[in-house]
N, C-alpha and C positions, 0 to 999 in steps of 0.2 A: 662546808665541814659540820658535821653535827657537834650538838653540845658535849656528848659523850666522847667524841673524838678528841675534842680540846682539853677535856679534862684527862684523858688518858696521856695525850701527848704533855702537857703540863706536869703530871706526875713523874713522867720518864725525865723530863727537864729537871724537875726537883732531886731526882736520883743522881743524875749528870754533874749539878752543880755540888750536890753534897758529897758526891765521890772525889770531883776535882779539891774540893776543899780539905777532905781527909788526907788526899795525896799529898797536896803541898804541905799539909801537915803544921808542924812548928815553923816552918821557915817564914810564914805570912802572920801577922797580927791585925786583928780588926778590933779597934779600941781596945788594945791592949792585951785581947785575948787571941788565943791560937786560933787560927782559922780552921785546925781540925774541929773545935766545937762547935763551930758554924755548920762544918759538913754534917756532922751527927744529927743537928737540929734539922737541916734539910730532909737528911734520909729518914727521920723521924716522922717527918710531915708526910713524906712521899709514903712512908709504909700506913700512916694512918689513913691516908686517903685510898690505899689499896683494900685496906680492911674494912671500908665501908663508910667512916666517918666522913661527916660533911666539912671537910676543911676549907671549903670555898664560900663558908657562911654569909649572906648577905651581897656577895659579889657576883661579878658576872657568869661564872661558872657554876653557880649554886644549883643543885639538882631541883631545888622547888621550882625554880623558874621555868623549867623545861615544859610544864603543863601549861604555862600563858604562852609561849611560844608554839607549842603543838599545831599544827593546821592553820596557822596565820601565814597568808603570802604578803600581805602590806600592812602596815601600820594603820591602827583605826584612825578614822578622821576626829579632829577634836569637836567636841559639841561647843555651840556658840554660847558665849559669856554674855550675861546681862549687864 
């Protein structure tokens, strides 16, 4: 599975979790706040990802890491240390 596919699946999961939290709405509370608010936050993060913002900054799904992994079939051997 490519990094791009993982990013798209993660965004779909963000929307699914966000939609679920919005659906359960006022019935659940997360640290005293309605779960609906968390749902809107998850949906906003997913929308930002679809719009091209780097929501994975520094994480395993960061777009900047794709260039490092491209064309590598095996991890490089570490150089001997003195």
